[in-house]
C-alpha positions as CSV (number, residue, x, y, z in Angstrom):
1,M,18.4,-2.2,13.7
2,P,17.9,-5.1,11.1
3,L,14.7,-5.0,9.0
4,L,13.1,-7.7,7.1
5,L,10.1,-7.8,5.0
6,A,8.4,-11.3,5.2
7,S,7.2,-11.3,1.7
8,T,8.1,-12.1,-1.7
9,S,5.7,-9.7,-3.2
10,R,7.2,-7.4,-5.8
11,Y,4.4,-4.7,-4.9
12,R,5.2,-4.6,-1.1
13,R,8.8,-4.8,-1.7
14,E,8.4,-1.8,-4.1
15,L,6.2,0.1,-1.5
16,L,8.5,-0.4,1.4
17,E,11.4,0.9,-0.9
18,R,9.6,4.5,-0.4
19,L,10.4,4.7,3.0
20,R,14.1,4.5,2.3
21,L,15.1,2.1,4.9
22,P,17.6,-0.7,4.1
23,F,15.5,-3.9,4.5
24,H,16.1,-7.4,3.4
25,I,13.4,-10.1,2.1
26,A,12.6,-13.3,3.7
27,R,9.9,-15.8,2.4
28,P,7.5,-16.9,5.2
29,D,6.2,-20.3,5.0
30,V,2.5,-19.9,6.1
31,D,-0.5,-21.8,5.7
32,E,-3.2,-19.3,4.4
33,T,-6.1,-21.5,4.8
34,P,-8.8,-19.2,6.4
35,H,-10.2,-20.6,9.6
36,P,-14.0,-21.8,10.2
37,D,-16.1,-18.7,10.8
38,E,-13.1,-16.4,10.5
39,T,-14.0,-13.0,9.0
40,I,-12.0,-11.5,6.3
41,P,-10.5,-8.8,8.2
42,A,-9.4,-11.4,11.0
43,L,-8.1,-13.5,8.2
44,A,-5.7,-10.7,6.8
45,A,-4.8,-9.6,10.4
46,R,-4.0,-13.2,11.3
47,L,-1.8,-13.9,8.4
48,A,0.1,-10.6,8.8
49,R,1.1,-11.6,12.0
50,A,1.8,-15.2,11.2
51,K,4.3,-14.1,8.3
52,A,6.0,-11.8,10.4
53,G,6.2,-14.5,13.3
54,A,7.6,-17.2,11.2
55,I,10.5,-14.9,9.9
56,A,10.8,-13.5,13.6
57,Q,11.6,-17.2,14.9
58,Q,14.6,-17.4,12.4
59,Q,15.8,-13.9,13.1
60,P,15.0,-12.7,16.9
61,E,17.1,-9.5,16.4
62,A,15.3,-8.2,13.5
63,W,12.1,-6.1,13.4
64,V,9.8,-8.0,10.9
65,I,7.3,-6.7,8.7
66,G,4.2,-8.9,7.9
67,S,1.3,-7.9,5.7
68,D,-1.7,-9.5,4.0
69,Q,-4.6,-8.5,2.1
70,A,-8.0,-10.2,1.7
71,A,-10.6,-8.6,-0.7
72,E,-14.5,-9.0,0.1
73,L,-17.3,-8.8,-2.2
74,D,-20.8,-9.3,-0.5
75,G,-19.2,-11.0,2.7
76,Q,-17.2,-13.5,0.2
77,P,-13.5,-13.5,-0.2
78,L,-11.8,-12.6,-3.6
79,G,-8.5,-14.4,-4.3
80,K,-5.9,-14.0,-6.8
81,P,-7.4,-15.2,-10.1
82,G,-4.1,-16.9,-11.3
83,Q,-5.6,-17.0,-15.2
84,R,-7.4,-14.9,-17.6
85,D,-10.6,-16.4,-17.2
86,A,-10.8,-16.1,-13.7
87,A,-9.8,-12.5,-13.9
88,I,-12.6,-11.7,-16.3
89,A,-15.1,-13.4,-14.0
90,Q,-14.0,-11.5,-11.1
91,L,-14.2,-8.3,-13.0
92,T,-17.5,-9.1,-14.3
93,A,-18.7,-9.8,-10.7
94,M,-17.4,-6.5,-9.5
95,S,-18.6,-4.4,-12.4
96,G,-20.7,-1.5,-10.8
97,R,-20.3,-2.8,-7.2
98,E,-18.3,-2.0,-4.1
99,V,-15.6,-4.1,-3.0
100,H,-13.6,-4.0,0.4
101,F,-9.8,-4.7,0.5
102,H,-8.7,-5.4,4.1
103,T,-4.9,-4.8,4.2
104,A,-3.1,-5.7,7.6
105,V,0.2,-5.1,8.7
106,C,2.4,-6.4,11.5
107,L,5.7,-5.2,12.8
108,L,7.1,-7.8,15.0
109,R,10.4,-8.3,17.2
110,E,11.2,-10.6,20.3
111,G,7.6,-10.3,21.7
112,Q,7.0,-6.8,20.8
113,V,4.1,-6.6,18.4
114,L,2.4,-3.6,16.6
115,E,-0.6,-4.1,14.1
116,A,-2.9,-2.2,12.1
117,L,-5.5,-2.6,9.5
118,D,-6.8,-0.6,6.6
119,T,-10.1,-1.2,5.0
120,T,-10.3,0.4,1.4
121,T,-13.6,0.5,-0.4
122,V,-13.3,0.3,-4.2
123,R,-16.5,1.3,-6.2
124,F,-16.2,-0.1,-9.7
125,R,-17.8,1.6,-12.6
126,T,-20.1,-0.5,-14.8
127,L,-18.0,-2.3,-17.1
128,T,-18.5,-3.6,-20.5
129,A,-17.1,-7.0,-21.4
130,G,-14.8,-5.4,-23.9
131,E,-13.5,-3.1,-21.4
132,I,-12.8,-6.0,-19.0
133,E,-11.1,-8.1,-21.5
134,R,-9.0,-5.4,-22.9
135,Y,-8.0,-4.6,-19.2
136,V,-7.1,-8.1,-18.5
137,D,-5.2,-8.3,-21.6
138,A,-3.2,-5.2,-21.2
139,E,-2.0,-5.9,-17.6
140,Q,-2.4,-9.6,-16.9
141,P,-3.4,-9.1,-13.2
142,F,-3.4,-12.7,-12.3
143,D,-1.4,-12.4,-9.2
144,C,-3.6,-9.5,-7.8
145,A,-6.7,-9.8,-5.4
146,G,-9.5,-8.5,-7.1
147,S,-7.7,-8.8,-10.5
148,F,-6.5,-5.3,-11.0
149,K,-3.5,-3.1,-10.4
150,A,-4.6,0.4,-9.1
151,E,-1.0,1.6,-9.3
152,G,-1.5,0.8,-13.4
153,L,-4.3,0.8,-16.0
154,G,-6.8,-0.8,-13.4
155,I,-7.4,3.0,-11.9
156,A,-9.6,3.4,-15.0
157,L,-12.1,0.6,-13.6
158,F,-13.1,2.8,-10.7
159,E,-15.6,5.1,-9.9
160,A,-14.1,6.0,-6.4
161,I,-11.7,4.8,-3.9
162,E,-12.3,5.4,0.1
163,S,-9.2,5.0,2.1
164,T,-7.3,6.5,4.9
165,D,-4.0,5.2,3.2
166,P,-3.8,4.9,-0.8
167,S,-0.7,2.4,-0.4
168,A,-3.0,0.0,1.3
169,L,-4.6,-1.1,-1.9
170,V,-1.5,-2.2,-3.5
171,G,-0.6,-4.3,-0.5
172,L,1.1,-2.4,2.2
173,P,-0.5,0.4,4.3
174,L,2.8,2.7,4.7
175,I,1.1,5.3,6.7
176,A,0.4,2.9,9.5
177,L,3.8,1.2,8.9
178,A,5.6,4.5,9.0
179,R,4.0,5.1,12.4
180,M,5.0,1.8,13.7
181,L,8.5,2.0,12.5
182,R,8.8,5.2,14.3
183,E,7.1,3.8,17.5
184,A,10.1,1.0,17.1
185,G,13.0,3.4,17.1
186,F,13.5,3.8,13.1
187,E,13.8,7.6,12.1
188,L,11.5,8.4,9.4
189,P,11.8,10.6,7.2
């Protein structure tokens, strides 16, 4: 069965490689603008489904994986910082606080849809300006929602992580995805 990952994220690609299934990458063309009054978890779920759907239209015989992550601090979304100053500002705002990361995954083929949503709560240590600047300069997490890489040095910024799936924080909830792939007929492990 063909398997496609509807994402060009290297983080998602690296996570999916852990399952040791052959797959191909496809770039979905999806408008990621939030809808009015859309909750942050609903945004992540809608975008995961839209990404999978966009590729499934082009490849109807394939199973397509779509995923999206939306970060939330006090009910407000946190995007990818894009640059150093924005990353420093995000980490400063998150210092000593809890941030929720909603990671959705969708497995889709010819009208068959399997979906899951994982919410990970990250409690940040109280961080000094020097710690934040050293971290940002060391890892340059400009393409990561929340301005950190939990799989790297970013783990040193936390007090605790609460989740049912540690891979979700990196961008693809593998526990849920493995369950969905088994339901779709893939043999894992």
